[in-house]
MMTF fields as JSON, N, C-alpha, C and O atoms, coordinates in Angstrom:
{
  "mmtfVersion": "1.0.0",
  "mmtfProducer": "UNKNOWN",
  "numBonds": 483,
  "numAtoms": 484,
  "numGroups": 121,
  "numChains": 1,
  "numModels": 1,
  "chainsPerModel": [1],
  "groupsPerChain": [121],
  "chainIdList": ["A"],
  "bondAtomList": [4, 2, 8, 6, 12, 10, 16, 14, 20, 18, 24, 22, 28, 26, 32, 30, 36, 34, 40, 38, 44, 42, 48, 46, 52, 50, 56, 54, 60, 58, 64, 62, 68, 66, 72, 70, 76, 74, 80, 78, 84, 82, 88, 86, 92, 90, 96, 94, 100, 98, 104, 102, 108, 106, 112, 110, 116, 114, 120, 118, 124, 122, 128, 126, 132, 130, 136, 134, 140, 138, 144, 142, 148, 146, 152, 150, 156, 154, 160, 158, 164, 162, 168, 166, 172, 170, 176, 174, 180, 178, 184, 182, 188, 186, 192, 190, 196, 194, 200, 198, 204, 202, 208, 206, 212, 210, 216, 214, 220, 218, 224, 222, 228, 226, 232, 230, 236, 234, 240, 238, 244, 242, 248, 246, 252, 250, 256, 254, 260, 258, 264, 262, 268, 266, 272, 270, 276, 274, 280, 278, 284, 282, 288, 286, 292, 290, 296, 294, 300, 298, 304, 302, 308, 306, 312, 310, 316, 314, 320, 318, 324, 322, 328, 326, 332, 330, 336, 334, 340, 338, 344, 342, 348, 346, 352, 350, 356, 354, 360, 358, 364, 362, 368, 366, 372, 370, 376, 374, 380, 378, 384, 382, 388, 386, 392, 390, 396, 394, 400, 398, 404, 402, 408, 406, 412, 410, 416, 414, 420, 418, 424, 422, 428, 426, 432, 430, 436, 434, 440, 438, 444, 442, 448, 446, 452, 450, 456, 454, 460, 458, 464, 462, 468, 466, 472, 470, 476, 474, 480, 478],
  "bondOrderList": [1, 1, 1, 1, 1, 1, 1, 1, 1, 1, 1, 1, 1, 1, 1, 1, 1, 1, 1, 1, 1, 1, 1, 1, 1, 1, 1, 1, 1, 1, 1, 1, 1, 1, 1, 1, 1, 1, 1, 1, 1, 1, 1, 1, 1, 1, 1, 1, 1, 1, 1, 1, 1, 1, 1, 1, 1, 1, 1, 1, 1, 1, 1, 1, 1, 1, 1, 1, 1, 1, 1, 1, 1, 1, 1, 1, 1, 1, 1, 1, 1, 1, 1, 1, 1, 1, 1, 1, 1, 1, 1, 1, 1, 1, 1, 1, 1, 1, 1, 1, 1, 1, 1, 1, 1, 1, 1, 1, 1, 1, 1, 1, 1, 1, 1, 1, 1, 1, 1, 1],
  "groupList": [{"groupName": "MET", "atomNameList": ["N", "CA", "C", "O"], "elementList": ["N", "C", "C", "O"], "formalChargeList": [0, 0, 0, 0], "bondAtomList": [1, 0, 2, 1, 3, 2], "bondOrderList": [1, 1, 2], "singleLetterCode": "M", "chemCompType": "L-PEPTIDE LINKING"}, {"groupName": "THR", "atomNameList": ["N", "CA", "C", "O"], "elementList": ["N", "C", "C", "O"], "formalChargeList": [0, 0, 0, 0], "bondAtomList": [1, 0, 2, 1, 3, 2], "bondOrderList": [1, 1, 2], "singleLetterCode": "T", "chemCompType": "L-PEPTIDE LINKING"}, {"groupName": "ASP", "atomNameList": ["N", "CA", "C", "O"], "elementList": ["N", "C", "C", "O"], "formalChargeList": [0, 0, 0, 0], "bondAtomList": [1, 0, 2, 1, 3, 2], "bondOrderList": [1, 1, 2], "singleLetterCode": "D", "chemCompType": "L-PEPTIDE LINKING"}, {"groupName": "GLY", "atomNameList": ["N", "CA", "C", "O"], "elementList": ["N", "C", "C", "O"], "formalChargeList": [0, 0, 0, 0], "bondAtomList": [1, 0, 2, 1, 3, 2], "bondOrderList": [1, 1, 2], "singleLetterCode": "G", "chemCompType": "PEPTIDE LINKING"}, {"groupName": "GLU", "atomNameList": ["N", "CA", "C", "O"], "elementList": ["N", "C", "C", "O"], "formalChargeList": [0, 0, 0, 0], "bondAtomList": [1, 0, 2, 1, 3, 2], "bondOrderList": [1, 1, 2], "singleLetterCode": "E", "chemCompType": "L-PEPTIDE LINKING"}, {"groupName": "GLN", "atomNameList": ["N", "CA", "C", "O"], "elementList": ["N", "C", "C", "O"], "formalChargeList": [0, 0, 0, 0], "bondAtomList": [1, 0, 2, 1, 3, 2], "bondOrderList": [1, 1, 2], "singleLetterCode": "Q", "chemCompType": "L-PEPTIDE LINKING"}, {"groupName": "ALA", "atomNameList": ["N", "CA", "C", "O"], "elementList": ["N", "C", "C", "O"], "formalChargeList": [0, 0, 0, 0], "bondAtomList": [1, 0, 2, 1, 3, 2], "bondOrderList": [1, 1, 2], "singleLetterCode": "A", "chemCompType": "L-PEPTIDE LINKING"}, {"groupName": "LEU", "atomNameList": ["N", "CA", "C", "O"], "elementList": ["N", "C", "C", "O"], "formalChargeList": [0, 0, 0, 0], "bondAtomList": [1, 0, 2, 1, 3, 2], "bondOrderList": [1, 1, 2], "singleLetterCode": "L", "chemCompType": "L-PEPTIDE LINKING"}, {"groupName": "ARG", "atomNameList": ["N", "CA", "C", "O"], "elementList": ["N", "C", "C", "O"], "formalChargeList": [0, 0, 0, 0], "bondAtomList": [1, 0, 2, 1, 3, 2], "bondOrderList": [1, 1, 2], "singleLetterCode": "R", "chemCompType": "L-PEPTIDE LINKING"}, {"groupName": "TRP", "atomNameList": ["N", "CA", "C", "O"], "elementList": ["N", "C", "C", "O"], "formalChargeList": [0, 0, 0, 0], "bondAtomList": [1, 0, 2, 1, 3, 2], "bondOrderList": [1, 1, 2], "singleLetterCode": "W", "chemCompType": "L-PEPTIDE LINKING"}, {"groupName": "PHE", "atomNameList": ["N", "CA", "C", "O"], "elementList": ["N", "C", "C", "O"], "formalChargeList": [0, 0, 0, 0], "bondAtomList": [1, 0, 2, 1, 3, 2], "bondOrderList": [1, 1, 2], "singleLetterCode": "F", "chemCompType": "L-PEPTIDE LINKING"}, {"groupName": "VAL", "atomNameList": ["N", "CA", "C", "O"], "elementList": ["N", "C", "C", "O"], "formalChargeList": [0, 0, 0, 0], "bondAtomList": [1, 0, 2, 1, 3, 2], "bondOrderList": [1, 1, 2], "singleLetterCode": "V", "chemCompType": "L-PEPTIDE LINKING"}, {"groupName": "ASN", "atomNameList": ["N", "CA", "C", "O"], "elementList": ["N", "C", "C", "O"], "formalChargeList": [0, 0, 0, 0], "bondAtomList": [1, 0, 2, 1, 3, 2], "bondOrderList": [1, 1, 2], "singleLetterCode": "N", "chemCompType": "L-PEPTIDE LINKING"}, {"groupName": "ILE", "atomNameList": ["N", "CA", "C", "O"], "elementList": ["N", "C", "C", "O"], "formalChargeList": [0, 0, 0, 0], "bondAtomList": [1, 0, 2, 1, 3, 2], "bondOrderList": [1, 1, 2], "singleLetterCode": "I", "chemCompType": "L-PEPTIDE LINKING"}, {"groupName": "SER", "atomNameList": ["N", "CA", "C", "O"], "elementList": ["N", "C", "C", "O"], "formalChargeList": [0, 0, 0, 0], "bondAtomList": [1, 0, 2, 1, 3, 2], "bondOrderList": [1, 1, 2], "singleLetterCode": "S", "chemCompType": "L-PEPTIDE LINKING"}, {"groupName": "HIS", "atomNameList": ["N", "CA", "C", "O"], "elementList": ["N", "C", "C", "O"], "formalChargeList": [0, 0, 0, 0], "bondAtomList": [1, 0, 2, 1, 3, 2], "bondOrderList": [1, 1, 2], "singleLetterCode": "H", "chemCompType": "L-PEPTIDE LINKING"}, {"groupName": "PRO", "atomNameList": ["N", "CA", "C", "O"], "elementList": ["N", "C", "C", "O"], "formalChargeList": [0, 0, 0, 0], "bondAtomList": [1, 0, 2, 1, 3, 2], "bondOrderList": [1, 1, 2], "singleLetterCode": "P", "chemCompType": "L-PEPTIDE LINKING"}, {"groupName": "TYR", "atomNameList": ["N", "CA", "C", "O"], "elementList": ["N", "C", "C", "O"], "formalChargeList": [0, 0, 0, 0], "bondAtomList": [1, 0, 2, 1, 3, 2], "bondOrderList": [1, 1, 2], "singleLetterCode": "Y", "chemCompType": "L-PEPTIDE LINKING"}],
  "groupTypeList": [0, 1, 2, 3, 4, 3, 3, 5, 6, 7, 4, 7, 6, 8, 3, 4, 9, 4, 2, 10, 10, 2, 8, 11, 12, 8, 8, 13, 4, 4, 3, 4, 8, 7, 4, 6, 14, 13, 4, 11, 11, 3, 4, 7, 3, 2, 5, 1, 4, 6, 4, 15, 7, 16, 7, 2, 3, 13, 1, 10, 4, 4, 3, 2, 2, 4, 13, 6, 13, 13, 7, 3, 3, 8, 3, 8, 8, 17, 16, 6, 11, 7, 4, 15, 17, 11, 4, 15, 16, 8, 8, 13, 9, 13, 8, 4, 2, 3, 3, 4, 16, 14, 7, 13, 6, 13, 2, 1, 3, 3, 4, 3, 13, 1, 11, 11, 8, 7, 8, 16, 4],
  "groupIdList": [1, 2, 3, 4, 5, 6, 7, 8, 9, 10, 11, 12, 13, 14, 15, 16, 17, 18, 19, 20, 21, 22, 23, 24, 25, 26, 27, 28, 29, 30, 31, 32, 33, 34, 35, 36, 37, 38, 39, 40, 41, 42, 43, 44, 45, 46, 47, 48, 49, 50, 51, 52, 53, 54, 55, 56, 57, 58, 59, 60, 61, 62, 63, 64, 65, 66, 67, 68, 69, 70, 71, 72, 73, 74, 75, 76, 77, 78, 79, 80, 81, 82, 83, 84, 85, 86, 87, 88, 89, 90, 91, 92, 93, 94, 95, 96, 97, 98, 99, 100, 101, 102, 103, 104, 105, 106, 107, 108, 109, 110, 111, 112, 113, 114, 115, 116, 117, 118, 119, 120, 121],
  "secStructList": [7, 5, 7, 1, 1, 1, 7, 5, 7, 3, 3, 3, 7, 4, 4, 4, 2, 2, 2, 2, 2, 2, 2, 2, 2, 2, 2, 2, 2, 6, 6, 7, 7, 3, 3, 3, 3, 3, 3, 3, 3, 3, 6, 6, 3, 3, 3, 3, 3, 3, 3, 3, 3, 3, 3, 3, 3, 3, 3, 3, 3, 6, 6, 6, 6, 3, 3, 3, 3, 3, 3, 3, 3, 3, 6, 6, 6, 3, 3, 3, 3, 3, 3, 3, 3, 3, 3, 1, 7, 7, 3, 3, 3, 3, 3, 3, 3, 6, 6, 3, 3, 3, 3, 3, 3, 3, 3, 7, 1, 1, 1, 7, 3, 3, 3, 3, 3, 3, 3, 3, 7],
  "xCoordList": [0.848, 0.0, 0.884, 1.847, 0.552, 1.228, 0.432, -0.78, 1.118, 0.473, -0.12, -0.522, -0.186, -0.766, 0.243, -0.057, 1.432, 2.48, 3.698, 4.795, 3.492, 4.58, 5.428, 6.348, 5.146, 5.901, 5.227, 4.042, 5.997, 5.469, 5.138, 5.959, 3.955, 3.546, 3.652, 3.382, 4.043, 4.227, 3.001, 2.552, 2.453, 1.309, 1.784, 2.728, 1.119, 1.41, 0.47, -0.727, 1.014, 0.17, -0.62, -0.147, -1.798, -2.659, -1.928, -2.131, -1.101, -0.348, 0.689, 1.209, 0.999, 1.981, 1.342, 2.051, 0.04, -0.622, -0.356, 0.073, -0.609, -0.481, 0.958, 1.162, 1.952, 3.353, 3.709, 4.405, 3.233, 3.519, 2.946, 3.645, 1.678, 1.053, 1.722, 1.857, 2.142, 2.875, 4.17, 4.524, 4.877, 6.121, 5.837, 6.572, 4.773, 4.405, 4.053, 4.508, 3.253, 2.857, 4.053, 4.124, 4.983, 6.184, 6.975, 7.489, 7.073, 7.782, 7.116, 7.791, 5.796, 5.058, 5.3, 5.535, 5.241, 5.477, 6.882, 7.096, 7.84, 9.231, 9.486, 10.62, 8.439, 8.579, 8.558, 8.568, 8.53, 8.45, 7.065, 6.054, 7.033, 5.761, 5.449, 6.201, 4.315, 3.85, 2.54, 1.695, 2.405, 1.187, 0.489, 1.142, -0.837, -1.576, -2.704, -3.329, -2.943, -4.116, -4.839, -4.207, -6.172, -6.965, -7.916, -8.643, -7.891, -8.764, -9.441, -8.794, -10.731, -11.471, -11.812, -12.455, -11.378, -11.604, -12.644, -12.422, -13.775, -14.835, -15.687, -15.302, -16.841, -17.744, -18.203, -18.474, -18.292, -18.745, -17.607, -17.803, -16.43, -15.271, -14.392, -14.58, -13.428, -12.498, -13.099, -13.614, -13.027, -13.541, -12.454, -11.928, -12.12, -11.097, -11.726, -12.693, -11.17, -11.646, -10.868, -11.443, -9.557, -8.709, -7.462, -7.001, -6.925, -5.698, -4.714, -5.039, -3.508, -2.37, -2.64, -2.336, -3.212, -3.418, -2.394, -1.949, -2.022, -1.072, -1.637, -2.786, -0.817, -1.219, -0.939, 0.196, -1.983, -1.842, -1.708, -1.166, -2.195, -2.06, -2.878, -3.824, -2.486, -3.214, -3.117, -2.026, -4.253, -4.252, -5.177, -6.14, -4.855, -5.74, -6.396, -5.718, -7.696, -8.48, -9.062, -10.134, -8.347, -8.758, -10.137, -10.929, -10.437, -11.731, -12.894, -13.965, -12.681, -13.714, -13.594, -14.459, -12.515, -12.223, -12.257, -12.965, -11.456, -11.384, -10.024, -9.299, -9.716, -8.508, -8.961, -9.825, -8.371, -8.681, -7.513, -6.365, -7.815, -6.808, -7.196, -8.286, -6.303, -6.587, -5.713, -4.488, -6.369, -5.662, -5.952, -6.995, -5.022, -5.207, -4.901, -4.164, -5.487, -5.299, -3.95, -3.502, -3.291, -1.974, -2.011, -1.851, -2.217, -2.08, -3.125, -4.204, -2.776, -3.719, -3.99, -5.09, -2.998, -3.189, -4.171, -4.969, -4.111, -5.001, -5.634, -5.326, -6.511, -7.055, -8.075, -8.234, -8.746, -9.786, -9.162, -8.075, -9.862, -9.412, -10.41, -11.62, -9.886, -10.699, -10.376, -9.213, -11.403, -11.227, -11.846, -13.023, -11.04, -11.514, -11.378, -10.299, -12.465, -12.469, -12.653, -13.486, -11.864, -12.001, -12.458, -11.693, -13.709, -14.287, -13.999, -13.999, -13.758, -13.552, -12.441, -12.658, -11.248, -10.139, -9.771, -9.775, -9.457, -9.099, -7.64, -6.989, -7.134, -5.746, -5.162, -5.867, -3.86, -3.151, -1.858, -1.11, -1.625, -0.357, 0.307, -0.362, 1.628, 2.364, 3.479, 3.957, 3.865, 5.053, 5.89, 5.378, 7.188, 8.117, 9.149, 9.599, 9.517, 10.559, 11.691, 11.519, 12.848, 13.982, 13.708, 14.205, 12.925, 12.609, 11.484, 11.119, 10.934, 9.828, 8.517, 8.461, 7.462, 6.173, 5.642, 5.631, 5.203, 4.684, 3.269, 2.576, 2.841, 1.513, 1.016, 1.763, -0.261, -0.939, -2.245, -3.043, -2.463, -3.711, -4.437, -3.874, -5.695, -6.484, -7.695, -8.548, -7.759, -8.854, -9.863, -9.504, -11.121, -12.177, -12.894, -13.921, -12.367, -12.955, -14.278, -15.254, -14.331, -15.546, -16.159, -16.902, -15.87, -16.426, -15.569, -15.982, -14.405, -13.518, -12.145, -11.882, -11.288, -9.929, -9.705, -9.988, -9.194, -8.816, -7.325, -6.546, -6.924, -5.521, -5.084, -5.674, -4.058, -3.484, -2.106, -1.212, -1.926, -0.629, 0.043, -0.548, 1.288, 2.03, 3.252, 3.867, 3.59, 4.816, 5.267, 4.45, 6.549, 7.013, 6.326, 6.084, 6.022, 5.355, 6.333, 5.958],
  "yCoordList": [-1.183, 0.0, 1.233, 1.317, 2.189, 3.479, 4.361, 4.198, 5.297, 6.081, 7.391, 8.222, 7.594, 8.817, 9.95, 11.003, 9.744, 10.765, 10.23, 10.778, 9.154, 8.592, 7.595, 7.009, 7.391, 6.447, 5.096, 4.964, 4.097, 2.747, 2.456, 2.699, 1.942, 1.58, 0.063, -0.688, -0.37, -1.78, -2.298, -1.683, -3.431, -4.004, -4.787, -5.573, -4.564, -5.303, -6.495, -6.38, -7.634, -8.794, -8.49, -7.752, -9.045, -8.771, -9.031, -8.3, -10.034, -10.352, -9.296, -9.313, -8.378, -7.315, -6.004, -5.104, -5.882, -4.612, -4.129, -2.993, -4.989, -4.58, -4.149, -3.136, -4.902, -4.545, -3.201, -2.39, -2.969, -1.698, -0.533, 0.447, -0.635, 0.441, 0.607, 1.73, -0.494, -0.406, 0.387, 1.19, 0.167, 0.92, 2.407, 3.241, 2.745, 4.157, 4.765, 5.864, 4.069, 4.583, 4.73, 5.691, 3.798, 3.88, 5.139, 5.806, 5.462, 6.678, 7.92, 8.841, 7.927, 9.06, 9.134, 10.214, 7.981, 7.936, 8.401, 8.966, 8.165, 8.565, 10.02, 10.491, 10.738, 12.168, 12.615, 13.815, 11.673, 12.079, 12.671, 12.115, 13.777, 14.434, 14.251, 14.676, 13.604, 13.39, 14.129, 14.199, 14.67, 15.375, 14.496, 13.914, 14.398, 13.512, 14.25, 15.155, 13.838, 14.253, 12.969, 11.981, 12.989, 11.806, 12.159, 13.15, 11.322, 11.499, 10.159, 9.112, 10.195, 8.99, 9.067, 10.014, 8.072, 8.014, 6.922, 5.756, 7.309, 6.335, 6.711, 7.543, 6.097, 6.316, 7.764, 8.25, 8.453, 9.841, 10.829, 12.042, 10.309, 11.169, 11.229, 10.469, 12.143, 12.295, 13.216, 14.288, 12.783, 13.581, 13.712, 12.713, 14.952, 15.193, 15.156, 15.868, 14.321, 14.2, 15.131, 15.734, 15.248, 16.083, 16.472, 15.734, 17.645, 18.101, 18.612, 19.479, 18.066, 18.568, 18.666, 19.683, 17.606, 17.541, 16.582, 15.65, 16.801, 15.893, 14.475, 14.277, 13.501, 12.102, 11.7, 11.782, 11.265, 10.849, 9.336, 8.835, 8.598, 7.151, 6.5, 7.081, 5.268, 4.489, 3.024, 2.524, 2.339, 0.945, 0.101, 0.595, -1.177, -2.156, -2.938, -3.612, -2.85, -3.555, -4.799, -4.748, -5.913, -7.118, -7.605, -8.035, -7.548, -8.01, -7.219, -7.771, -5.915, -5.059, -4.969, -4.392, -5.54, -5.494, -4.055, -3.723, -3.203, -1.804, -1.214, -1.71, -0.159, 0.617, 1.952, 2.619, 2.332, 3.605, 4.558, 4.223, 5.749, 6.786, 7.961, 8.515, 8.342, 9.386, 10.606, 10.508, 11.754, 12.996, 14.064, 14.041, 14.995, 16.13, 15.765, 14.818, 16.539, 16.276, 16.692, 16.161, 17.643, 18.087, 19.551, 20.445, 19.786, 21.126, 22.112, 21.738, 23.387, 24.466, 24.62, 25.011, 24.317, 24.514, 23.505, 23.854, 22.258, 21.199, 20.475, 19.307, 21.144, 20.518, 19.408, 18.506, 19.457, 18.467, 17.22, 17.267, 16.128, 14.866, 14.436, 14.425, 14.086, 13.54, 12.057, 11.67, 11.241, 9.806, 9.393, 9.646, 8.759, 8.279, 6.76, 6.229, 6.074, 4.605, 4.088, 4.585, 3.085, 2.407, 0.988, 0.174, 0.712, -0.592, -1.607, -1.281, -2.827, -3.972, -3.756, -3.935, -3.372, -3.213, -4.552, -5.587, -4.52, -5.739, -5.749, -6.794, -4.594, -4.502, -3.175, -2.174, -3.192, -1.974, -1.879, -2.846, -0.681, -0.364, 0.756, 1.628, 0.718, 1.79, 2.286, 1.572, 3.512, 4.051, 4.7, 5.434, 4.422, 5.052, 5.798, 5.323, 6.957, 7.767, 7.912, 8.525, 7.348, 7.412, 6.732, 7.181, 5.658, 4.937, 5.549, 5.019, 6.657, 7.329, 7.025, 7.109, 6.673, 6.427, 7.725, 8.768, 7.651, 8.852, 8.663, 9.643, 7.417, 7.168, 5.811, 4.832, 5.763, 4.513, 4.532, 5.459, 3.527, 3.414, 2.167, 1.072, 2.338, 1.256, 1.004, 1.875, -0.198, -0.584, -1.409, -2.37, -1.029, -1.76, -2.753, -3.316, -2.966, -3.966, -3.551, -4.297, -2.382, -1.942, -0.702, 0.011, -0.423, 0.751, 2.002, 3.115, 1.813, 2.938, 2.714, 1.69, 3.688, 3.631, 4.866, 5.989, 4.643, 5.739, 5.94, 5.001, 7.166, 7.496, 8.407, 9.463, 7.987, 8.768, 9.218, 8.393, 10.521, 11.064, 11.597, 12.375, 11.174, 11.557, 12.383, 12.176, 13.318, 14.081, 14.582, 14.727, 14.844, 15.378, 16.721, 17.505, 16.964, 18.204, 19.367, 20.501],
  "zCoordList": [0.0, 0.0, 0.0, 0.762, -0.859, -0.783, 0.15, 0.292, 0.79, 1.831, 1.341, 2.155, 0.042, -0.492, -0.592, -1.155, -0.053, -0.116, -0.854, -0.745, -1.606, -2.371, -1.605, -2.176, -0.34, 0.471, 0.506, 0.198, 0.886, 0.993, 2.451, 3.336, 2.702, 4.052, 4.21, 3.274, 5.388, 5.708, 6.446, 7.413, 5.994, 6.688, 7.906, 7.824, 9.037, 10.257, 10.367, 10.101, 10.758, 11.057, 12.326, 13.191, 12.438, 13.601, 14.918, 15.888, 14.965, 16.175, 16.547, 17.662, 15.631, 15.883, 16.344, 16.795, 16.242, 16.526, 17.942, 18.143, 18.923, 20.316, 20.627, 21.297, 20.152, 20.392, 19.759, 20.369, 18.542, 17.879, 18.683, 18.943, 19.077, 19.844, 21.208, 21.693, 21.833, 23.102, 22.93, 23.793, 21.821, 21.559, 21.397, 21.926, 20.668, 20.497, 21.85, 22.168, 22.648, 23.961, 24.896, 25.663, 24.841, 25.673, 25.341, 26.238, 24.064, 23.659, 24.261, 24.72, 24.25, 24.817, 26.324, 26.868, 26.997, 28.444, 28.802, 29.874, 27.907, 28.151, 27.781, 27.865, 27.373, 27.131, 25.683, 25.41, 24.748, 23.341, 23.088, 23.517, 22.405, 22.112, 20.631, 19.754, 20.389, 19.024, 18.831, 19.723, 17.647, 17.259, 16.229, 15.363, 16.319, 15.424, 14.718, 15.273, 13.485, 12.72, 12.327, 11.953, 12.415, 12.084, 10.951, 11.009, 9.92, 8.763, 8.481, 8.512, 8.208, 7.859, 6.376, 5.923, 5.635, 4.196, 3.944, 4.27, 3.363, 3.132, 1.948, 1.127, 1.863, 0.738, 0.632, -0.467, 1.759, 1.758, 1.514, 1.593, 1.22, 0.988, 2.224, 3.174, 2.199, 3.306, 4.354, 4.037, 5.605, 6.707, 7.764, 8.253, 8.111, 9.114, 10.498, 10.77, 11.369, 12.746, 13.671, 14.577, 13.443, 14.294, 13.512, 12.642, 13.838, 13.185, 14.22, 15.031, 14.182, 14.951, 16.445, 17.07, 17.021, 18.467, 19.071, 18.401, 20.323, 20.968, 21.064, 21.46, 20.699, 20.85, 22.292, 22.762, 22.985, 24.377, 24.485, 25.47, 23.483, 23.499, 22.405, 21.874, 22.08, 21.075, 21.484, 21.753, 21.53, 21.97, 21.098, 20.511, 21.036, 20.408, 21.529, 22.304, 21.614, 22.63, 21.967, 21.364, 22.083, 21.372, 21.812, 20.973, 23.1, 23.592, 23.016, 22.763, 22.808, 22.223, 20.712, 20.053, 20.15, 18.72, 18.21, 17.259, 18.885, 18.465, 18.81, 19.672, 18.116, 18.39, 18.955, 18.386, 20.077, 20.72, 20.505, 20.8, 19.989, 19.758, 20.645, 20.505, 21.56, 22.536, 22.218, 22.151, 22.025, 21.684, 22.733, 23.386, 22.887, 23.791, 25.222, 25.497, 26.143, 27.552, 28.098, 29.115, 27.431, 27.884, 28.302, 27.471, 29.559, 30.109, 29.635, 29.175, 29.761, 29.46, 27.972, 27.58, 27.141, 25.709, 25.108, 24.238, 25.574, 25.079, 26.267, 26.504, 27.015, 28.225, 27.945, 28.767, 26.834, 26.529, 25.91, 25.334, 26.041, 25.475, 24.403, 24.629, 23.246, 22.16, 22.058, 21.942, 22.102, 21.946, 20.619, 20.359, 19.792, 18.487, 18.494, 18.755, 18.211, 18.203, 16.785, 16.027, 16.445, 15.155, 15.478, 15.996, 15.164, 15.485, 14.383, 13.196, 14.802, 13.919, 12.892, 11.693, 13.361, 12.416, 11.784, 12.451, 10.512, 9.795, 9.349, 9.363, 8.956, 8.484, 8.958, 9.078, 9.225, 9.626, 8.829, 8.688, 8.315, 7.653, 8.438, 8.99, 8.479, 9.144, 8.224, 7.342, 8.461, 7.805, 8.885, 9.73, 8.851, 9.774, 8.959, 7.916, 9.437, 8.81, 9.816, 10.869, 9.489, 10.393, 11.724, 12.756, 11.721, 12.938, 13.755, 14.804, 13.283, 13.971, 13.246, 12.019, 13.985, 13.32, 12.709, 13.363, 11.456, 10.798, 10.24, 9.968, 10.069, 9.521, 9.974, 9.986, 10.347, 10.663, 9.873, 10.016, 9.052, 8.288, 8.766, 8.767, 9.175, 9.753, 8.86, 8.691, 8.292, 7.399, 8.178, 8.859, 8.073, 8.773, 7.864, 8.244, 6.687, 5.804, 5.201, 5.281, 4.603, 3.931, 4.545, 3.869, 5.806, 6.472, 6.23, 6.556, 5.67, 5.415, 6.026, 6.658, 5.825, 6.352, 7.214, 6.797, 8.419, 9.296, 9.144, 9.306, 8.83, 8.639, 9.792, 10.019, 10.507, 11.59, 11.148, 10.962, 10.977, 10.595, 11.844, 12.592, 12.069, 13.255, 12.883, 11.837, 13.757, 13.581, 14.947, 15.857, 15.093, 16.376, 16.647, 15.73, 17.9, 18.296, 18.252, 18.553]
}
């Protein structure tokens, strides 16, 4: 899969999802600041959910069969928290630039694709 910016994205096997998200969350816990934009691409076109908000965490909840993406919640500038859930994910692609995660694409198998673009804050 190409990521829409000319780069190649790598598909993660389902068994790798939790480890990948744990690595991203660990980086955040260790002080790395990532900014995220979320876009949903589907039959109704592209819809922007959030732009350039601090990423607070991302997890795969296997029991609920969903991915939770948590944005904001950092101090006075971003006091509110936005929670975006992707239900029934089927495939995930990632792109890393220089070892840093820069894109996560989550396919729900017909319901659309959620694209999370990451960059250092």
